[in-house]
Every structure is written in C-alpha cells, then in structure tokens.
PASE-680108 format. One record per residue (C-alpha): residue number from 0; z negated, y, x; residue in three letters. Coordinates in Angstrom, 1 decimal, always signed. Layout:
# PASE-680108
REC; num; pz; py; px; residuo
REC; NUM; Z; Y; X; Ala
...
This chain:
# PASE-680108
REC; num; pz; py; px; residuo
REC; 0; -147.7; +68.8; +360.4; Unk
REC; 1; -152.1; +68.6; +362.0; Unk
REC; 2; -154.0; +66.2; +361.2; Unk
REC; 3; -156.1; +67.9; +358.6; Unk
REC; 4; -153.7; +68.7; +356.3; Unk
REC; 5; -152.7; +64.9; +356.7; Unk
REC; 6; -156.3; +64.0; +355.5; Unk
REC; 7; -156.1; +66.3; +352.6; Unk
REC; 8; -152.3; +65.1; +351.4; Unk
REC; 9; -154.1; +61.3; +352.0; Unk
REC; 10; -156.9; +62.3; +349.8; Unk
REC; 11; -155.2; +63.9; +347.1; Unk
REC; 12; -152.5; +61.7; +347.0; Unk
REC; 13; -155.4; +58.8; +346.6; Unk
REC; 14; -157.2; +60.6; +343.8; Unk
REC; 15; -153.9; +61.1; +342.0; Unk
REC; 16; -153.4; +57.1; +342.7; Unk
REC; 17; -156.9; +56.7; +341.7; Unk
REC; 18; -156.6; +58.7; +338.0; Unk
REC; 19; -152.8; +56.9; +337.4; Unk
REC; 20; -154.5; +53.6; +337.6; Unk
REC; 21; -157.4; +54.6; +335.5; Unk
REC; 22; -154.9; +55.8; +332.8; Unk
REC; 23; -153.0; +52.4; +332.9; Unk
REC; 24; -156.7; +50.7; +332.6; Unk
REC; 25; -157.8; +52.9; +329.8; Unk
REC; 26; -154.4; +52.4; +327.9; Unk
REC; 27; -154.4; +48.9; +328.7; Unk
REC; 28; -158.0; +48.4; +327.4; Unk
REC; 29; -157.2; +49.9; +324.0; Unk
REC; 30; -154.1; +47.9; +323.7; Unk
REC; 31; -156.2; +44.9; +324.7; Unk
REC; 32; -159.1; +46.1; +321.9; Unk
REC; 33; -156.3; +46.3; +319.3; Unk
REC; 34; -155.2; +43.1; +319.8; Unk
REC; 35; -158.0; +41.6; +319.6; Unk
REC; 36; -159.1; +43.4; +316.5; Unk
REC; 37; -155.9; +42.2; +315.4; Unk
REC; 38; -156.5; +38.8; +316.2; Unk
REC; 39; -160.0; +38.9; +314.3; Unk
REC; 40; -158.2; +40.1; +311.1; Unk
REC; 41; -155.5; +37.4; +311.8; Unk
REC; 42; -158.5; +34.7; +311.8; Unk
REC; 43; -160.3; +36.1; +308.9; Unk
REC; 44; -156.7; +36.7; +306.7; Unk
REC; 45; -156.5; +33.0; +307.9; Unk
REC; 46; -159.7; +32.2; +306.7; Unk
REC; 47; -158.9; +33.6; +303.4; Unk
REC; 48; -155.8; +32.1; +303.1; Unk
REC; 49; -157.4; +28.9; +303.9; Unk
REC; 50; -159.8; +29.1; +300.8; Unk
REC; 51; -157.2; +30.4; +298.5; Unk
REC; 52; -155.3; +27.1; +299.7; Unk
REC; 53; -158.4; +25.2; +299.3; Unk
REC; 54; -159.3; +26.0; +295.6; Unk
REC; 55; -155.4; +26.5; +294.6; Unk
REC; 56; -156.1; +22.9; +292.5; Unk
REC; 57; -159.1; +24.2; +291.2; Unk
REC; 58; -157.5; +27.3; +290.4; Unk
REC; 59; -154.1; +24.9; +288.9; Unk
REC; 60; -156.0; +23.0; +286.6; Unk
REC; 61; -158.2; +26.1; +285.3; Unk
REC; 62; -155.1; +27.4; +284.2; Unk
REC; 63; -153.5; +24.3; +283.3; Unk
REC; 64; -157.0; +23.6; +280.8; Unk
REC; 65; -156.3; +27.2; +279.5; Unk
REC; 66; -153.0; +27.3; +278.4; Unk
REC; 67; -153.3; +24.1; +276.9; Unk
REC; 68; -156.7; +25.9; +274.7; Unk
REC; 69; -154.7; +29.3; +274.1; Unk
REC; 70; -154.0; +28.1; +271.1; Unk
REC; 71; -157.4; +26.6; +269.7; Unk
REC; 72; -158.8; +29.9; +271.0; Unk
REC; 73; -156.7; +31.9; +269.3; Unk
REC; 74; -156.7; +29.7; +265.9; Unk
REC; 75; -160.7; +30.7; +265.8; Unk
REC; 76; -160.1; +34.3; +266.6; Unk
REC; 77; -158.9; +36.4; +263.5; Unk
REC; 78; -155.2; +37.8; +263.9; Unk
REC; 79; -155.0; +41.1; +262.1; Unk
REC; 80; -154.2; +39.6; +258.5; Unk
REC; 81; -157.3; +37.8; +258.4; Unk
REC; 82; -158.9; +41.4; +259.9; Unk
REC; 83; -157.7; +42.8; +256.5; Unk
REC; 84; -158.7; +40.2; +254.4; Unk
REC; 85; -162.4; +40.4; +255.7; Unk
REC; 86; -163.9; +42.3; +253.0; Unk
REC; 87; -162.4; +39.9; +250.6; Unk
REC; 88; -163.0; +37.2; +251.6; Unk
REC; 89; -167.0; +38.4; +252.3; Unk
REC; 90; -166.8; +39.2; +248.3; Unk
REC; 91; -165.8; +35.7; +247.4; Unk
REC; 92; -168.6; +34.7; +249.3; Unk
REC; 93; -171.6; +36.9; +247.7; Unk
REC; 94; -170.1; +36.0; +244.1; Unk
REC; 95; -170.1; +32.0; +245.5; Unk
REC; 96; -173.7; +32.3; +246.4; Unk
REC; 97; -175.1; +34.7; +243.7; Unk
REC; 98; -175.6; +37.8; +246.3; Unk
REC; 99; -174.9; +41.2; +245.2; Unk
REC; 100; -173.2; +44.0; +247.5; Unk
REC; 101; -174.5; +47.1; +246.9; Unk
REC; 102; -172.5; +48.5; +250.1; Unk
REC; 103; -170.7; +48.3; +253.1; Unk
REC; 104; -169.7; +50.3; +255.8; Unk
REC; 105; -167.8; +49.7; +259.0; Unk
REC; 106; -169.6; +49.4; +262.6; Unk
REC; 107; -168.4; +49.7; +266.4; Unk
REC; 108; -165.3; +48.6; +267.3; Unk
REC; 109; -163.7; +48.5; +270.9; Unk
REC; 110; -163.1; +51.2; +272.5; Unk
REC; 111; -160.1; +53.1; +272.2; Unk
REC; 112; -157.6; +52.5; +274.8; Unk
REC; 113; -159.0; +49.9; +275.9; Unk
REC; 114; -156.8; +47.1; +277.9; Unk
REC; 115; -158.8; +44.1; +276.7; Unk
REC; 116; -157.0; +41.3; +274.2; Unk
REC; 117; -160.2; +41.1; +271.9; Unk
REC; 118; -160.8; +43.9; +269.9; Unk
REC; 119; -164.8; +43.9; +268.6; Unk
REC; 120; -165.0; +44.9; +264.7; Unk
REC; 121; -167.9; +45.0; +262.7; Unk
REC; 122; -169.5; +46.0; +259.5; Unk
REC; 123; -172.8; +46.6; +258.1; Unk
REC; 124; -173.2; +45.3; +254.5; Unk
REC; 125; -176.5; +46.4; +252.3; Unk
REC; 126; -177.2; +43.3; +250.3; Unk
REC; 127; -179.4; +41.8; +247.2; Unk
REC; 128; -180.1; +38.2; +246.3; Unk
REC; 129; -183.2; +35.9; +246.6; Unk
REC; 130; -184.2; +34.0; +249.8; Unk
REC; 131; -182.0; +31.1; +249.2; Unk
REC; 132; -179.0; +32.9; +247.9; Unk
REC; 133; -178.9; +34.5; +251.3; Unk
REC; 134; -179.4; +31.4; +253.2; Unk
REC; 135; -176.2; +29.8; +251.0; Unk
REC; 136; -173.9; +33.4; +251.9; Unk
REC; 137; -175.1; +32.6; +256.1; Unk
REC; 138; -173.6; +28.9; +255.4; Unk
REC; 139; -170.2; +30.2; +254.1; Unk
REC; 140; -170.9; +33.1; +257.2; Unk
REC; 141; -171.0; +29.8; +259.4; Unk
REC; 142; -168.8; +27.6; +258.1; Unk
REC; 143; -165.8; +30.1; +258.0; Unk
REC; 144; -162.7; +28.8; +260.5; Unk
REC; 145; -162.7; +32.0; +262.1; Unk
REC; 146; -165.2; +33.2; +264.5; Unk
REC; 147; -167.3; +35.1; +262.5; Unk
REC; 148; -171.3; +36.4; +263.9; Unk
REC; 149; -174.2; +37.6; +262.7; Unk
REC; 150; -175.6; +39.5; +265.3; Unk
REC; 151; -178.8; +40.8; +263.6; Unk
REC; 152; -180.7; +41.2; +259.1; Unk
REC; 153; -183.2; +42.8; +258.1; Unk
REC; 154; -184.8; +41.7; +254.6; Unk
REC; 155; -187.3; +43.6; +252.4; Unk
REC; 156; -188.3; +41.4; +250.2; Unk
REC; 157; -188.7; +42.0; +246.0; Unk
REC; 158; -192.0; +43.6; +245.1; Unk
REC; 159; -194.5; +42.0; +242.1; Unk
REC; 160; -193.0; +44.6; +239.7; Unk
REC; 161; -189.5; +43.6; +240.2; Unk
REC; 162; -190.0; +39.8; +240.0; Unk
REC; 163; -192.2; +39.7; +237.1; Unk
REC; 164; -189.7; +42.6; +235.1; Unk
REC; 165; -186.2; +40.5; +235.9; Unk
REC; 166; -187.6; +37.0; +236.3; Unk
REC; 167; -185.5; +36.9; +239.7; Unk
REC; 168; -186.5; +38.0; +243.3; Unk
REC; 169; -184.3; +40.6; +244.2; Unk
REC; 170; -184.8; +41.1; +248.4; Unk
REC; 171; -183.2; +43.8; +250.1; Unk
REC; 172; -180.9; +42.4; +253.1; Unk
REC; 173; -179.4; +44.3; +255.6; Unk
REC; 174; -176.8; +42.7; +257.2; Unk
REC; 175; -174.5; +43.3; +260.2; Unk
REC; 176; -171.2; +41.2; +260.8; Unk
REC; 177; -169.2; +41.3; +263.7; Unk
REC; 178; -165.9; +39.4; +265.1; Unk
REC; 179; -163.1; +39.8; +267.5; Unk
REC; 180; -159.3; +40.4; +266.9; Unk
REC; 181; -156.9; +39.0; +269.2; Unk
REC; 182; -154.2; +41.6; +270.1; Unk
REC; 183; -152.8; +41.0; +273.5; Unk
REC; 184; -151.9; +44.3; +275.0; Unk
REC; 185; -150.6; +43.3; +278.2; Unk
REC; 186; -148.6; +40.0; +278.4; Unk
REC; 187; -147.6; +38.9; +281.9; Unk
REC; 188; -145.4; +36.4; +283.0; Unk
REC; 189; -146.6; +33.1; +283.4; Unk
REC; 190; -146.1; +31.2; +286.5; Unk
REC; 191; -144.6; +28.1; +286.8; Unk
REC; 192; -146.2; +25.0; +287.6; Unk
REC; 193; -144.6; +22.1; +289.8; Unk
REC; 194; -145.1; +19.1; +287.6; Unk
REC; 195; -146.7; +20.7; +284.8; Unk
REC; 196; -146.1; +17.9; +282.2; Unk
REC; 197; -147.7; +15.3; +284.8; Unk
REC; 198; -150.8; +17.5; +285.5; Unk
REC; 199; -151.5; +17.5; +282.2; Unk
REC; 200; -151.7; +14.6; +281.0; Unk
REC; 201; -154.3; +13.9; +283.9; Unk
REC; 202; -156.1; +16.6; +282.9; Unk
REC; 203; -156.6; +15.5; +279.5; Unk
REC; 204; -159.9; +14.4; +279.5; Unk
REC; 205; -161.5; +18.0; +279.9; Unk
REC; 206; -158.8; +19.7; +278.0; Unk
REC; 207; -160.2; +17.4; +275.0; Unk
REC; 208; -163.9; +17.9; +276.0; Unk
REC; 209; -163.2; +21.8; +275.6; Unk
REC; 210; -161.2; +21.3; +272.6; Unk
REC; 211; -164.4; +19.6; +271.0; Unk
REC; 212; -166.5; +22.5; +272.3; Unk
REC; 213; -164.8; +24.8; +270.0; Unk
REC; 214; -164.5; +22.4; +266.9; Unk
REC; 215; -166.7; +23.7; +264.3; Unk
REC; 216; -169.6; +22.0; +263.5; Unk
REC; 217; -171.1; +22.8; +259.8; Unk
REC; 218; -174.4; +22.1; +257.9; Unk
REC; 219; -174.2; +21.6; +254.6; Unk
REC; 220; -176.5; +23.4; +252.8; Unk
REC; 221; -178.1; +22.0; +250.1; Unk
REC; 222; -179.7; +24.5; +248.4; Unk
REC; 223; -183.9; +25.1; +247.5; Unk
REC; 224; -184.2; +22.0; +246.7; Unk
REC; 225; -187.3; +22.7; +244.5; Unk
REC; 226; -188.6; +25.0; +247.6; Unk
REC; 227; -190.9; +28.4; +246.9; Unk
REC; 228; -189.5; +31.5; +248.1; Unk
REC; 229; -191.2; +32.3; +251.1; Unk
REC; 230; -190.6; +36.1; +250.5; Unk
REC; 231; -191.8; +35.7; +246.8; Unk
REC; 232; -195.4; +37.3; +246.6; Unk
REC; 233; -197.3; +34.2; +245.2; Unk
REC; 234; -199.5; +36.1; +243.6; Unk
REC; 235; -197.2; +36.6; +240.8; Unk
REC; 236; -199.3; +34.5; +237.9; Unk
REC; 237; -198.3; +31.5; +236.3; Unk
REC; 238; -200.5; +31.5; +233.4; Unk
REC; 239; -200.5; +27.6; +234.0; Unk
REC; 240; -203.8; +26.2; +231.9; Unk
REC; 241; -202.6; +22.4; +232.1; Unk
REC; 242; -203.7; +20.9; +235.1; Unk
REC; 243; -200.5; +18.5; +234.9; Unk
REC; 244; -198.0; +21.7; +233.6; Unk
REC; 245; -194.8; +22.2; +236.0; Unk
REC; 246; -195.3; +23.7; +239.3; Unk
REC; 247; -194.0; +27.0; +240.4; Unk
REC; 248; -191.2; +25.7; +242.4; Unk
REC; 249; -190.4; +23.1; +239.2; Unk
REC; 250; -190.3; +25.5; +236.6; Unk
REC; 251; -188.0; +27.8; +238.7; Unk
REC; 252; -185.7; +24.7; +239.3; Unk
REC; 253; -185.5; +23.8; +235.6; Unk
REC; 254; -184.6; +27.8; +234.8; Unk
REC; 255; -181.6; +27.3; +238.0; Unk
REC; 256; -180.7; +24.2; +236.3; Unk
REC; 257; -180.6; +25.9; +233.0; Unk
REC; 258; -178.5; +29.0; +234.3; Unk
REC; 259; -176.3; +27.1; +235.9; Unk
REC; 260; -175.1; +25.1; +233.2; Unk
REC; 261; -175.3; +28.5; +231.1; Unk
REC; 262; -172.2; +29.3; +233.5; Unk
REC; 263; -170.3; +26.7; +233.3; Unk
REC; 264; -170.6; +27.0; +230.0; Unk
REC; 265; -169.1; +30.0; +229.7; Unk
REC; 266; -166.1; +29.4; +231.9; Unk
REC; 267; -165.7; +26.5; +230.0; Unk
REC; 268; -164.8; +29.2; +226.8; Unk
REC; 269; -162.8; +30.9; +228.7; Unk
REC; 270; -160.6; +27.7; +229.0; Unk
REC; 271; -161.1; +27.7; +225.3; Unk
REC; 272; -159.9; +31.1; +224.7; Unk
REC; 273; -156.8; +30.2; +227.4; Unk
REC; 274; -155.8; +26.5; +226.2; Unk
REC; 275; -151.8; +26.5; +225.9; Unk
REC; 276; -151.7; +24.5; +223.0; Unk
REC; 277; -153.9; +23.7; +220.0; Unk
REC; 278; -154.7; +20.3; +221.2; Unk
REC; 279; -156.3; +21.2; +224.5; Unk
REC; 280; -158.1; +24.1; +223.2; Unk
REC; 281; -159.9; +21.2; +220.5; Unk
REC; 282; -160.3; +19.4; +224.0; Unk
REC; 283; -161.9; +22.4; +225.3; Unk
REC; 284; -163.7; +23.5; +222.2; Unk
REC; 285; -165.6; +19.9; +222.0; Unk
REC; 286; -166.4; +19.8; +225.5; Unk
REC; 287; -168.0; +23.2; +225.4; Unk
REC; 288; -169.9; +21.9; +221.6; Unk
REC; 289; -171.6; +19.2; +224.0; Unk
REC; 290; -172.1; +21.3; +227.0; Unk
REC; 291; -173.8; +23.5; +224.6; Unk
REC; 292; -175.7; +20.8; +222.5; Unk
REC; 293; -177.2; +19.8; +225.8; Unk
REC; 294; -178.5; +23.0; +227.2; Unk
REC; 295; -179.9; +23.5; +223.7; Unk
REC; 296; -181.7; +20.2; +223.4; Unk
REC; 297; -183.0; +21.3; +226.6; Unk
REC; 298; -184.6; +24.5; +225.7; Unk
REC; 299; -185.8; +23.3; +221.9; Unk
REC; 300; -187.5; +20.8; +224.4; Unk
REC; 301; -188.9; +23.2; +227.0; Unk
REC; 302; -190.5; +25.3; +223.9; Unk
REC; 303; -192.3; +22.3; +222.1; Unk
REC; 304; -193.9; +21.3; +225.6; Unk
REC; 305; -194.2; +25.2; +227.1; Unk
REC; 306; -193.2; +23.8; +230.0; Unk
REC; 307; -192.3; +27.5; +231.4; Unk
REC; 308; -195.2; +29.7; +232.1; Unk
REC; 309; -194.6; +31.5; +235.2; Unk
REC; 310; -193.2; +34.7; +234.4; Unk
REC; 311; -190.0; +34.9; +236.7; Unk
REC; 312; -189.5; +31.8; +235.5; Unk
REC; 313; -189.9; +33.4; +231.6; Unk
REC; 314; -187.6; +36.2; +232.4; Unk
REC; 315; -184.9; +34.8; +234.0; Unk
REC; 316; -184.2; +32.0; +231.3; Unk
REC; 317; -184.7; +34.5; +228.7; Unk
REC; 318; -181.8; +36.8; +230.7; Unk
REC; 319; -179.5; +34.0; +232.0; Unk
REC; 320; -179.8; +31.4; +229.1; Unk
REC; 321; -181.0; +32.5; +225.8; Unk
REC; 322; -179.2; +35.9; +225.7; Unk
REC; 323; -176.0; +34.4; +226.9; Unk
REC; 324; -176.6; +31.3; +224.8; Unk
REC; 325; -176.8; +33.3; +221.8; Unk
REC; 326; -173.8; +35.6; +222.5; Unk
REC; 327; -171.6; +32.7; +223.4; Unk
REC; 328; -172.1; +30.7; +220.3; Unk
REC; 329; -171.4; +34.3; +218.6; Unk
REC; 330; -168.0; +34.4; +220.3; Unk
REC; 331; -167.5; +31.0; +219.4; Unk
REC; 332; -167.9; +30.9; +215.8; Unk
REC; 333; -165.5; +34.8; +216.1; Unk
REC; 334; -162.6; +32.5; +217.7; Unk
REC; 335; -162.8; +29.7; +216.0; Unk
REC; 336; -161.5; +31.7; +212.5; Unk
REC; 337; -163.6; +29.2; +210.5; Unk
REC; 338; -167.0; +29.7; +208.1; Unk
REC; 339; -169.8; +28.2; +209.2; Unk
REC; 340; -170.5; +25.9; +211.9; Unk
REC; 341; -167.5; +23.6; +214.0; Unk
REC; 342; -167.5; +19.9; +212.8; Unk
REC; 343; -168.1; +19.1; +216.8; Unk
REC; 344; -171.5; +21.3; +216.3; Unk
REC; 345; -172.4; +19.3; +213.4; Unk
REC; 346; -171.7; +16.1; +215.1; Unk
REC; 347; -174.1; +17.3; +218.1; Unk
REC; 348; -176.8; +18.2; +215.3; Unk
REC; 349; -176.7; +15.3; +213.6; Unk
REC; 350; -176.6; +12.9; +216.8; Unk
REC; 351; -179.5; +15.2; +218.6; Unk
REC; 352; -181.5; +14.9; +215.4; Unk
REC; 353; -180.9; +11.1; +214.9; Unk
REC; 354; -182.1; +10.5; +218.2; Unk
REC; 355; -185.4; +13.0; +217.8; Unk
REC; 356; -186.2; +11.0; +214.4; Unk
REC; 357; -186.5; +8.1; +216.7; Unk
REC; 358; -188.1; +8.6; +219.2; Unk
REC; 359; -190.6; +9.9; +216.6; Unk
REC; 360; -190.2; +13.8; +217.7; Unk
REC; 361; -189.7; +15.3; +214.3; Unk
REC; 362; -190.6; +18.8; +215.1; Unk
REC; 363; -188.1; +18.8; +217.4; Unk
REC; 364; -185.6; +17.1; +214.9; Unk
REC; 365; -186.3; +19.7; +212.2; Unk
REC; 366; -186.0; +22.8; +215.0; Unk
REC; 367; -182.5; +21.6; +215.6; Unk
REC; 368; -181.9; +21.4; +211.8; Unk
REC; 369; -182.9; +25.3; +212.2; Unk
REC; 370; -180.0; +26.2; +214.0; Unk
REC; 371; -177.4; +25.4; +211.0; Unk
REC; 372; -179.7; +25.2; +207.9; Unk
REC; 373; -178.8; +28.9; +206.5; Unk
REC; 374; -175.3; +28.3; +207.3; Unk
REC; 375; -174.5; +25.0; +205.5; Unk
REC; 376; -173.7; +26.4; +202.4; Unk
REC; 377; -170.8; +27.7; +203.6; Unk
REC; 378; -169.0; +24.6; +204.3; Unk
REC; 379; -168.1; +24.5; +200.7; Unk
REC; 380; -164.3; +23.5; +200.0; Unk
REC; 381; -164.6; +21.2; +202.9; Unk
REC; 382; -165.3; +17.6; +202.1; Unk
REC; 383; -165.3; +16.4; +205.9; Unk
REC; 384; -168.4; +19.0; +207.3; Unk
REC; 385; -170.0; +18.8; +203.7; Unk
REC; 386; -170.5; +15.3; +204.3; Unk
REC; 387; -172.1; +15.8; +207.8; Unk
REC; 388; -174.0; +18.5; +206.5; Unk
REC; 389; -175.5; +16.5; +203.7; Unk
REC; 390; -176.6; +13.9; +206.3; Unk
REC; 391; -178.0; +16.6; +208.6; Unk
REC; 392; -180.2; +18.0; +205.6; Unk
REC; 393; -181.3; +14.0; +204.8; Unk
REC; 394; -182.3; +13.7; +208.4; Unk
REC; 395; -184.3; +16.9; +207.7; Unk
REC; 396; -185.6; +15.7; +204.7; Unk
REC; 397; -186.9; +12.3; +206.3; Unk
REC; 398; -188.4; +13.9; +209.7; Unk
REC; 399; -190.2; +16.5; +207.5; Unk
REC; 400; -191.6; +13.6; +205.1; Unk
REC; 401; -192.6; +11.7; +208.7; Unk
REC; 402; -194.0; +14.4; +210.3; Unk
REC; 403; -196.3; +14.9; +207.2; Unk
REC; 404; -197.5; +11.6; +206.9; Unk
REC; 405; -198.0; +11.6; +211.1; Unk
REC; 406; -199.9; +14.5; +210.1; Unk
REC; 407; -202.6; +12.6; +207.1; Unk
REC; 408; -205.7; +11.7; +208.7; Unk
REC; 409; -206.7; +8.5; +208.3; Unk
REC; 410; -210.0; +6.3; +209.9; Unk
REC; 411; -209.1; +2.3; +209.1; Unk
REC; 412; -212.7; +0.9; +209.8; Unk
REC; 413; -212.2; -2.7; +208.2; Unk
REC; 414; -209.9; -5.3; +206.4; Unk
REC; 415; -210.9; -7.7; +203.8; Unk
REC; 416; -208.2; -10.9; +203.6; Unk
REC; 417; -209.0; -13.7; +201.6; Unk
REC; 418; -206.9; -16.4; +200.1; Unk
REC; 419; -207.3; -15.8; +196.1; Unk
REC; 420; -208.9; -12.3; +196.1; Unk
REC; 421; -207.2; -8.5; +196.5; Unk
REC; 422; -206.7; -7.4; +200.1; Unk
REC; 423; -209.3; -4.6; +200.4; Unk
REC; 424; -209.4; -2.2; +203.2; Unk
REC; 425; -212.0; +0.5; +203.9; Unk
REC; 426; -210.2; +4.3; +204.5; Unk
REC; 427; -212.3; +7.0; +205.7; Unk
REC; 428; -215.2; +5.4; +204.0; Unk
REC; 429; -213.9; +3.9; +201.2; Unk
REC; 430; -213.0; +0.7; +200.1; Unk
REC; 431; -209.8; +0.8; +198.4; Unk
REC; 432; -207.2; -1.8; +197.4; Unk
REC; 433; -203.5; -2.0; +196.5; Unk
REC; 434; -202.2; +0.3; +194.4; Unk
REC; 435; -205.3; +2.6; +195.0; Unk
REC; 436; -204.0; +6.4; +195.6; Unk
REC; 437; -205.4; +7.8; +199.4; Unk
REC; 438; -204.7; +11.3; +198.0; Unk
REC; 439; -202.0; +12.6; +195.3; Unk
REC; 440; -198.8; +11.6; +197.6; Unk
REC; 441; -200.2; +8.6; +198.8; Unk
REC; 442; -200.3; +5.0; +197.6; Unk
REC; 443; -201.2; +1.7; +199.2; Unk
REC; 444; -198.7; -0.8; +198.9; Unk
REC; 445; -199.7; -3.7; +201.1; Unk
REC; 446; -202.0; -4.7; +203.3; Unk
REC; 447; -201.9; -6.7; +206.6; Unk
REC; 448; -204.6; -7.8; +208.8; Unk
REC; 449; -202.7; -5.0; +211.5; Unk
REC; 450; -200.9; -2.2; +209.4; Unk
REC; 451; -201.5; -0.9; +206.2; Unk
REC; 452; -198.2; +0.0; +204.2; Unk
REC; 453; -198.3; +3.3; +201.7; Unk
REC; 454; -195.6; +5.0; +199.5; Unk
REC; 455; -195.0; +8.3; +200.4; Unk
REC; 456; -192.6; +10.8; +199.3; Unk
REC; 457; -190.0; +8.1; +198.0; Unk
REC; 458; -190.3; +6.1; +201.1; Unk
REC; 459; -192.4; +2.9; +201.9; Unk
REC; 460; -194.0; +3.9; +205.4; Unk
REC; 461; -196.9; +1.5; +207.9; Unk
REC; 462; -199.4; +2.9; +209.8; Unk
REC; 463; -201.2; +0.9; +212.2; Unk
REC; 464; -204.8; +0.1; +212.6; Unk
C-alpha cells in the first residue's frame, strides 16, 4: 500500500472515529439533560411533598373540626321533609304576623346534574300588610331554626284612598326567600386519623367557637310600640280639633289593642262552643262575658270622649271591633239557648253601671243600660235574672236623676246662717230659704256654709258652694 492510500485510510478512520465519538457525546449529553430534568422534577416533588407534609397537621385539624361540626351544619340546613313543609311554615308565619299572601311561585333552584351537596330552593311571595306586620314576618323568618335567607324584597306603599276606605294600610310586598337543602350526592369514605379522640379533645376550644358562630342569635321584635307606619301617607286626615287629643300613633295603638282583644274573644267563643261538658262551657262563657264587657266598656268610653278621629283608625275600629262584636253577641245569644241576656252579662252590666255612677259618669252608665234595656222584659219567670234586671233599672233611674240634677244651672252668690234665724241663700240672684222651690222639681231642704241640700225626684242631693 503506497503512502497516499495509507494517508486516506488514516484520515477516513479519523473522521469515522470523530463521528462515533461525537455521537456518543451527544447521546450522553441527552442522558445528562434528562437526568438533570429528572433531578429538578424530583426536587420539585420533594418540595411539594414537604409543603404538604408541613400542612398536614393543619389540614388534619381542619378535618377534625369539620367532622365535629357536620351535625351542627346539617341541623341548620333543611332536609327534604323540611323543604316540603316550607310553604306550610311560611303560611303559618303569615297568619301569626297578620300578613296576607296573594300568591307565591318557585324560583331558580340548583342546576340539574350538579354534584354539590347543597341544593338551592327559592320562592317568591306576593304579600299584603302594614309595615309592622311585614317586620313581624321577617322576624319569624330570621328566628327560624333552619337557614332561610331573604335576598331581596320590594314594597309598594298603600294608597291614601285604600287606607281611608279600609282603615288599615295594606302595602304590597314582593318577597324573595331562599334556603339550601342538604342532599349529599357523592359519599367519600372517611380517612382514618391516628389518635382522633385525643386530637379532638385538644381542639375542643376551636370546635366550640365555631359552633357558637353558627348558633342562632335572635332579636325579640316588640311590634310598633306607638310608632307611625313610615309607608303611610302622612296627609291622611286625623280630624283632630282638640290639641290634647290622642295622636295618630296613639289612636292606631288603641284600635290595634281592641282588635287583638276582639280576636281573643272570638277564640274564647270557640272554646265555649267546643267545651267538653256543661261546667267547662259555663266557665268559658263567664270568661267570654268578662272579655266582652271590658271591650264594650272601652268602646263606650272612646265614643263618649270622641277619642278616635283618625279616619283609618275609625274604619279599622268599625271593621275589626264593632262589627265582629255585634256578630259575636248575636252568636252568643243563639248558642246559650236563653231568652234575653245571660246572668253573667247582667252581672257585668250591673257592675259597670255601679262603677260609672260612683265616678260620676252618668252618661256612660245610661249608655251601658241601653245595651240591655229592650231585653229585660224577656226575663220574666227567671227570678235570679229578674232580680238583677230590677237592680239595673234602679241604677238607670238613679243615673238619670243624678245626670239631670248635675245639669241644673245654679249660681250661689251668698249664704247667711245666724243663730236664732232661718238660714238663707242667694241662688241665681234670688234670696231663698229652707222649703223654697228653685224650680218645679228642686226644693231646698237644708243650708250649710259649704253646701246646699235639695230634694229632687225622691232623693236628697247636695250641691257644693
């Protein structure tokens, strides 16, 4: 082999060797890069694992707290049965607060196919009532044992015309109510935690703190307490001429109290009707007569004073007190199987008239007598009730006599009392003495320094000087 061929073979062999070495180096460099990447990934995994390991204790504590809280959380969320009874519950609340429902409809719920354990249930109610009834309704929702929220509501105030016509402000309210039903769809097997009881005991303070945060904190709503309904048009006339008359809130409060007492009387009448025996019926009827007598007493006083001048209050007094009272009296008379007023009613009338006479309120005594006057003749044959009727008539005669005596106008301008001489008195500019007639029915019977006694319709009555 000549020298040139040897050179070519050597060069070719060198090139081949370099190529092989270069290929080996390239392959090794890739392996090195892959190893470096694997190392970097491993370092990242180690770092993440260290973070997880570092947070495991906190995560474990949170899991223990949530497990202990699960019963409390489930207790405040309605279950399927509670949701089904939700409408009935709301209607009960409406009846208790006085709000009237005009309509309701379901709203959006959790989307079908959702994997969450909490299904949203929403309703929209259309209601009517005054501001304080609506607040009472909201208070009942707020204090419900389950979680119920009111995300929004809209109020349209009652018109002036409606308030004057009905006597009660019936605002229109659109109320949105929502809750969540607990319905687990995917149950996950609980992971066992080593030393669970010991760790739970160490976390008792945190568990109790979170339970307290979920405990219902209720506010006791105490009604209007004399406040004016802010949604009522203040221009509704009160027709008050006397500066000392009751204010509008006071009039509404008086009428509301009477209306509530009237509702209680109607419930008491149901107790009379459903009494299990005669004795229970008699006791219930006696209590009812006392309730009605108290209401009638207050109504007579209000009428005599002309206290209710606010037009809506007058309307409500008629619709919620006077009319139901007349109807209840009629039903009571029909149910008692007696002709004429009962013994209990006569006793209440007698006691009320005696009270009025003692306080000099003769007009009220006669007004009370007027409630039974036309029916007293129906009591013949019942000695007990006739005896009460005679006493009531006597009180009416006495009241009428005292009323007429108090209306006689007399001006006493002087009294002369001397030993050994007939006493004299100057009445309406005339000098008079014992035995003289002031008018056809009024005779002077005695004269004292501070009082004149008269004989009037069979009674000896005094008039102070």
